[in-house]
Each structure stands twice: as C-alpha cells, then as structure tokens.
N, C-alpha and C positions, 0 to 999 in steps of 0.2 A: 473408678478409675475408668478407660474405655475398654469393652468384653474386647476386643485384639488385642492389648496389651494386657490383660491380664492371660489369655489362650497363650501367649507368646513366653510370659511366665513359666505358663505352667507345662509348656514344652521343654525346655531349658532346663527346668527342676526333675522334668521325667527322664531327660536327655543324661541329666549326672547321676540319679540316682541308680538309671539302669545299667548304665556304663560301669558305674562305679561293679555291681554288682559281677555287670561279665569279666571285669576284670577279676574278680575277686573267686571266683569261679571257675574261671581259665577257660570261657568261652567265647568265640569272635562277638563284639559285641550289634551287629547288623541279628543277628537270631534274636539275641536277647531282649532288644526293641523294639521288635517286629509284634514277639510274642506279647511283652510287655503293651504295648499298643493295644493289641487285641483284647487286654484284658482291661485295659483301661477303656475301650469304647465299648466293652460293654454295660460299665458300670454307670447305672442313673443316672441323668445330670450332668455328666460330663460330657460339654459341648463337642460336638463333630465339626473339624475347623473344615470353612469352605473357602479356597483360594481359587479366585479367578484363572481359567485355561492358559488365555495369553503370558499369565505372570507365570507359570508355573516351570514353563523352559526360560524364559527371560528373565529369571529371577537366578532360578539354581543352575541350569544347566552351564551357562557357559565359564563361572570361577572351576568349576567341575570336572568340566575337557580340558582346559585349559591346565590347571595345573598338573591335573596327569602328566599332559603334555609336557609341560614345562621341567620335570622332574624325571621326566624319561630318561636311560641310559641311552640315548643316542648309538651308540659304538656294540652296543649290546642288542637292540633293535636291528640292526643290520644286520649281524651276524645271524640272527637268527627268523631274518627276514621271511624266507621260505613257510616257514608252518604258522607264525603270525598273517602272517597274507591268505593263507590256506583256510585259515579258522576265522578272520577278521571277514572274510568276504564270500568266499566257498560254503563254510560252514554257517554263515548268518542267512545267506540267499539259501541253501539246502533246507534251513528249518523253516523259515519263512514260508517257504512252501511246500511243506510238511505240515509244518500245521494248518495253514490254509486250506489242505484237500483236506483237512480230520474236522475244521469247522465249518467248510462246505456241506459236503457230504457227511456228516455224522451230528453236527451240533444245528444244521440247518439254517445257515447264515448267509448271504448273497458273497459272489467274490470278491465284491471291494471290501466290504468287511471283517472277510474273512484275511484274505489277505494285512489289513490295518493288524490283524490280532498276531498273525505270523510279524508283521516287522516291530511290534510292540514288547513282543516275547523272544525277539530273536536276540538280543546283544545280552554280553553276559555280564554280570557287577562286579568291579574286582577287590572290593574291597574286606567281603567275607572269606573268600580263598585266599587270598595274600598275606593278611590277618592271620591268616591260620597256618601256610607253610612260611612265613617269615617268622611264626614266634617258633616253629619247629627246625628253622635253618634249613628246607629242603631244599633240593635240589636249584643250581642258580637256574636250570635251563628252564624250569619250571618254573620261577615267578618271572622271569622275564618275559616265557612264551604267555601267562597268564596276563600281565600287565601289557604287553603291546597287544594280545589279540582286545581286551575288553577298552583302548583305545582308541583304536581303528574299528574294532563294529560297533560303537556306536555311531559313526560317524557313517556306514554301512545303511544301518538299520534303519536311524532316524532321517536320511535321505531319503530312500525308499518308504518310508512313513508320510514325511512330507508332499515325494509325488502323486500317492496314491490318493491323500486330502486333496491335494488341490486341484486334481481330476475330478474327486465325489464333488468338490463344490461347485465344479463349472459345469458341471451335472455332464461332461463326455465318460464312453464307455470306455475302460483298459484294455490299450493291446501292447503285445510283446512290445515290437518297436518302439511303441511313443512312449513306454515307462522307459524303456531303456535307453534312450536317444536326452531322454528330459533326464535323467539320473546324473549322464553322463555331464550334461551342461552342468546339472546344478553341482556335481561336484566339482568339475574343472573353475566354474566360476567362485565357489568355496574355497577354493587352494592358494590360485592365484589371490583375492581379498586376502585371504589370512597371511599370506606372504608382506605381501604389502605392506598391512598394518605390524606386522611383527618385525620387516623392518624400520619402520617409521619409529616406534618402540623401541628400538635399539639403539638408534640414533637419538632419539630426544633423552635417553638417560644415560648415555653418554659425557651429555652436559653438565647431568647432573649429578651433585654429591652428598645428596640430602638422603638419611635412610629414608624418613618415612615418606619422602617426596617418589624418591624408587618405590616402592611400595605399592602407592598410590597408584602409579603410572602403571602396575604392569596388573593391578587390577581392574582398571580402566581398559587396557590393553585387549584384557578376555570380552568384555563388554563390547568395545568398541569394533574388532573382528566381526562376532556373532552377530550384531544389530547392523552394521554397517553389507553383511554377506543377506541376511535376511532381506534388509530391505531391498536389493538388488535383485532379489530372486534366486538367490543361489543359495549353498547350502552354510547356514552360520555354524551348523555344527564343525565342519570340517575348516569350517575357517576359523573359528577359537582353539581346536587342536593347531591349524597348523599355526597359527600364532606360538602357541606355548611352544612350538617343535623350532621352534627359529630363534624366539629368544631367551629357551633352552639349550640351543648349542653354541650361543656368544654371551652365556650369562659369564665363565670364568673372564670376560674382555670387559665387559658391560658393568659388574657388579663389583663393588668393591669388598675386601672381605666384613666389616661387622652388618654390612648389606646385607651380605648373603646368609650370615648368621639370622638377621632380624627376620629375612624374606621370608627363609625354609622354617621358621617359628610361628610367622604371619597364617602361609598357607596352608601348614598342618593342622593348626586349629580352625581356621574358616572352612576347610573339606569335611575336617570332624563336624563339625557343627551344622554344615550343609547337610550330610551324608548322615547324621544321624536327626532331624528332622523329617527329610525325606523318608528314612527308617521306620519312625513312628508313625510319619502320617499313614504307611499302612499297614498299621493296625489302627489305628482311630479312624479309620473308612468306613471299618470292617460293617458298622453300623447299617452304615448309610448305603454301601453295596449292597447289601443282603436285602434292602428293604428297596431298594432301586430293583433285583430280580427277581422280589418275590412273587409277585404276580405272576411273571410271566411262563415263568413254569412249575414245576414241580420240586422239593425240594430233593428226590430220587437224583430226580433226572439233571438236575445241575450239577448235586456231589460226582455224577457217576459222568459229567459231560467237564470238570474242574479235571478230576483222578485221569479221564484221559490225553484233556492237552498236556499235562504234567509228566505223565508216563511217554510220550512223544514226543517230548521237548528233550527229555533224559537221554529215552534209547537214539533218537538220530544222533544226539550228540558222539556216545557211547559209539554206535556206527560208525559215525566219522573214521573218529579218532581212533580206530581200530585196520579198515577199509582204505581209507581215502591214503594215510604217511605208507603202506606199504605197497599200492598201485603209483604212487608215483614215485617210489626207491627203485620198483622193478622194472618205470621205461628210465630212470636215469643210467639202471644198469646197461638198459641198451643203448643207447643213445650216449653215454656219456664213457670213458675212461675213469677206471677207478671205485674206491666204495662210497655211495652213498650214504649222509650224514646216519649214526643210527639211530632207531628209536625204540627202545628197552618196553618195551611189556609193560612195565612195574611205572613209568613215566605215561605212557598213553591210558594209562589205568585212571591214574589222579587226574593225569589232564581231562581226561572225560566225565570223572565225577566232582570237578570242580565247575561246573558249568551253573551255579547258583544268578539266578536274577534278582534285579533289584531297585536302587534309587532313580535309574535313567528310564525303565520298563515304569514303573508307576509313574514318572512326572511324564511321559508319552501318555495313557493312558488319562490322567488325570488331566490332561491338557486336550484331549479330544474335542471338538470343538460343540457348543450346546445348540445348534439351529443353523440352518441355511449353509449344512455340507452337504446335505444327500445321507446322512445318516441319521436312521431315528433315534428316540428317545429310551427305546427299548434295547436297542440294538447298543445304542454308548452303553449304556447300564451293564448289559452282558458282557461286553468286552472288558470294560474295566475289573467286574464280577471274575470271570476267568484270569485276566491279566494277575490282580491279588493273589488268590490261589496259585496261579503257576511260581510268584515269588513264593511265596509261604510252602510250599512244596520242595521247592529247588532250595531254597535256602537251609529248613530243616532240617530235614532230609539228609542230604548231602552236607551239610554243615556240620552236623553234629557227629560224623560218622569221620570226615576229612581226616583229621587229626590221627585218629585211629590208626587208618589206614595207611598214611605216609608212614607212621612208624613201624608198621608192620610190614611195608615193601621196602624196608632200611635204604628209605629217600632222604633221611639225616644225613647233613653234611657238616653237623659242627667243627671239628676236629680240622675239616678239609679246607672251612671260612678261617678258621686262628691259624692257617699254617700260611694259606694266600696274604692275610691280612700282616702277618710277620715279615714275609717273604716280601711285601711292599716297605715294609714300615723299615726294613733294613735296605732295603736299597736310598729310599729317602734319605735318612743318615750317611751314609755313603756321598751320597750328591752333595750333600754339606759340606763333608766332611770335606769332600775333592775342590770346592769353593776355599774355603776353607785356608788350606794350602795353600792356591794362588795369591788368595791374598797374601800373606805370610809372607811368598816368592817375593810378590812386587815388594812389602814391607821390609825386607832383607837386601832388598836391591835400591831402596833409595826413592822408589817411585810409588807416589802418593795421590791419593783422591779423597771425596771427599769419605767413601765407602773403608780406605785403607787407613784412616786416623786413628787407629787405635795402637793399644800400648801392646810391650812383647805380652805383658802380663794377663792383660784383657784376651790376648791370640792364644797364651798355655789353658786356661781355663776355659774357653772352647772347648779347644780340640779334645780338651779333657774330660769332658762333659759327653763329648757326642764320639771319642771312641769307646767311652763306657758304655753308653747307650748300645751303638754297635753290638759290643760282646755282648751283654744281656740280651740281646735279641737274637745271638747264634746262638746264646748256651739256650733260646727254646726250640732250635732246629737241631736234628738230630745228624750223623752223619750223610744220612740218606736224604737228609732233605723235608724229613717230615718233622712232627711235633713230639720234643724226647718229652717220656713218661714222667718225668717230674716237673709239676709244672708250679716250678719257684715262685714264678712270674708274680701267681697269685696272691702269694703270702707278702711279695713285695706292694702290689697293689692292695692290698686292707691295709697293708702299716700305712701306705702315702694316705689312702683315704684317712686313716685315725690323722695325720700329721694338720690335711685337710681341717677337719673336726675340731683341730684345737686350735686353728688361725682363725676357726667362726666363735670361737669361744673368745679369744682375746679380740676382736673385730666386736664383740658385743658390749665386753667390757671397755672399750673406746668408744662406742656408742651411748653406753651411760654416762661417760665421765665426759660428753664432752669437748674430747681434745683433735679432735679430728673432726673437721668442716664436712656436711652433708652431701656436698657432689664426691670429696674425697673420699667417706664412705662408699656410695655406692660404684664409684669405680672398682675398690679393692671388692666389694660384693662380687661386682661382675666377674675379678680377677676369678676369684675363689670358684662362681660357677662355672665355668671355664673350665679351671682345672677336673673337677667332681666330675662332672659330664665327660668329659675326655678317662676322665679313671673307671665310670662306669660303661662307659662302649667297651675298652678294652678285652 
C-alpha cells in the first residue's frame, strides 16, 4: 500500500478514537486531538506527515471558510455586527501589532517575520470555544459573536498574512501606507469575486433538482471562489467567505428540503474531518517543529519566548474585551441618544477567555514558503514553533476551564432556549391551522383547486391534529410565558421514542421476511430516522 494512503488511514483512525474519547469524557474534541497528536508524534516510528505548503490553504481552507459562512445566521450576524466587527478587525490588528512588537523586541525577529507571526496567531478558531458554549447552551449572544468573529477575523488576518508574504517575496520594505492600500485592494477584490461566484452558483443550482449534484456544486463553489480570487491577486479567503454568505442567504429558495438535509449532513462530516485532521497535525508536527528549532536557541529560551507569546495573545484579548466596549459605549452615550447595548462583564470575560487558536493558524504557519520568499529556514522553523505553542497554550488552558467558567458565571440558558423554541413551534402550528381554516372555508363554499381536493374527514383529522399540538405546546408555557415546572412533554417524548423503536423492530421483521422491497424499506427507515432525530432535538 502507498505510504501516504497508510498515513491517511492512520490519521482517520486516530481521529475516530480520540474524538470518541473526547465525547466519552465530555471534553472539546480539538483539545483531545491536539494532545493525542502530541503523544502520537513522540512515539518512535510514527511518521511525521509532510504536506506541501501550497496545498495547506488550497485543500483545507476553502471548504472550512465557505461552510462557516454558509451556515452562519445572517440576521444574528447583522444584529451583533458592532461587537463582531470590532473583534474581527480591530482585535486582530491589535493582536498582530502587539505580537509583532514582542517578537521583534524580545524574540529578536525582523519586523516582517514579526508581523507574519502576529497575522498567523491573530485569528481565533471557533471549533473549540463554540463546541463548549453550544453544549452548555450558553448565551445566544456569546455563540453568535464567537462564530461571527471567527468567520471574519480569518479573512482579516490571512489577507494581512498574504500582503506581508507578497512584500517579502518581492523584496520590498514594509510601509504602512503600501500595506493598507494593498490590503484594501485585495479585500475588495476578494469580496467582489466571491459575490459573483456565489451568485452564479445560486443561479446554477436553481436549475438542478438532484441533491448529489447540488452538494457537489456547493463544494465546487468554495474552491472556485478561492482559486479565482487567488489567481486574480485578491483575497481568496474573503472570496470563499463571501460566496458562502451569498449562497447561505438564499438557501431557502435554492435548496430543496431533502437537499438541505443532505447538505447539512455532508458539510457537518466534511468540516469535522478537515478540522480534526488539522488539529491532529498540530500534535503530530511537534517532533519536526522541535527538531527545526533545536539548534537555533537554548531550550529554556525557546520555552520562555513561547510562554511570552501565549501570555501576550491572551492578555491582549482580555484587555480589549474590557476596555474597548466600554470606550465605544461611552462615545455612543456622548454622540447618540438612548442607551447603548449592554456589555455584562460576565459575557466579556467568557468572550475574552474564548480566544483559542487552531486550524487556521496552523494552516497559515505550515503554508509558509520554503524558499525564495525572503524568509530564512531558521525563521520559518521558529515561526512554526511559536504558532504551535500558541495553539497548544490557548487550546488547553482556556479550553479545559471554559465550561466551568460559563457555568460558574450563570450564563447557561437551557430554560430560555426551550421557551423560545416552544413559542416558535406554537406560532408555526397556529400558522398551519389558519391556512387549514382557509382551505376549509373554500371547501364549504364549493371553491376547489388542487390543494382543496380533500374530504371533510381529512380536514377534520388535520384540524384535530393541529389543535392537539397547539394545546400540548400551550401546556408547556405558564401564564407568564415561561416554561411550566412540570415538563410532561418529556415523558410523552420518551413514549413517542419507544413507539418509534417498536416500529423499527417491526421493520426489521419485514426486512427478514422479505415482504417489502428494498427501496421501500429504505424509504420507511429514512422516515423513522427523521422522526427519531426530531424527538432527540426537542
């Protein structure tokens, strides 16, 4: 078997085992994958994977960025645009400058590599933090801000990263004006190309009604936007993000219901695998990274420099979270009427402590050119080492303490989420019942069209079904609109789940007896899967 194939199988096996262990011990899987990768990387005989730098961005980044944008809640992003924009642009640039100062004055790097390091460790990774806050049902604002920040800050940091690399390759000195102008041109070009590719994709997918083809087109959209922008000298990162936002905003009119279900499942698995492999690579690279810097400085000096970068990255974020929102609110109070949006210190603390670095930073570090870029081999090894230790430090320390912090600060909103979901279900049921009454009135008046060709018995049965659903939902809410203390629907849900299991048993008997065709069995099994999934998520 080809060695690369064996290595890929080893990575997939490690991902399955380590992610399963993370689930069993209730930890965020990126933390376990990084630590597991470190352990595997230290085992003699385990190969250290080598991926061509140019392939890191091309293979991993487009689908990761596109999927995050495609699944992003556009309305929520607009509602929290101010804090997201401040974090995704201001904080990234603030971190980049702070880390660059440290790298130049303390580590001793030249200015260009110092700013490269700042751009690499500037963006946060959403996987570790959001997996924790989602599991705990933390504040909706925290989730939205973290996801929105990671969506845009990748573009900010990686566009700056590309500008600095291109200046190094051209042998030109860095000037603030030149860098800003090039940054703006690349950003504008990336957004324009991404919007065009996204629009073309939506037009093409309107004319396709095959789920497999539509999902294939969605994957091609991510790569097409990135490659087209990168080839034009624009920001491929922003192009992939913009394409995802454009397609995602129109998914309701473009995707068929069954396609939407399959697409979400496809992207969920693909993103998990890509993120998992990248996080595992963080750990597996430890031996090569250490060997690369072993002869350039003392071990104690390297540890001290790495520790300093981690402290600065975390410290700058915490300082920003508590200083900048208060400053902005003070300015708004002076210039505008009305109260500004509140910034509870508990939320600011959680947001500040959620600045984990991960897959994007690693991809950027590993993608540093090997030569002809004005970046020396020792500098490249040191940048990768400092990136690795920053990822490890920001993942492990905040990652292991974020869940207790969220619970301790009382930011869990399980009951609030259930109430909002129940109210939404109630509104949907009322809308369906109102439409049913319209059909019944036309039916009584002798006006018939395709949708009205139903019997009185069918109308009565449907009306009774929706009235029962509305009654059940209203029982969940108390007189003040909150959740009732007695959660009887949970007992009903368990009963409904038991009934689905009984149907599965009977379906197994029908399969064994050969009384139903295979395609019929699969259709019935899919219906039971959808029903059980709905019950699990209620």
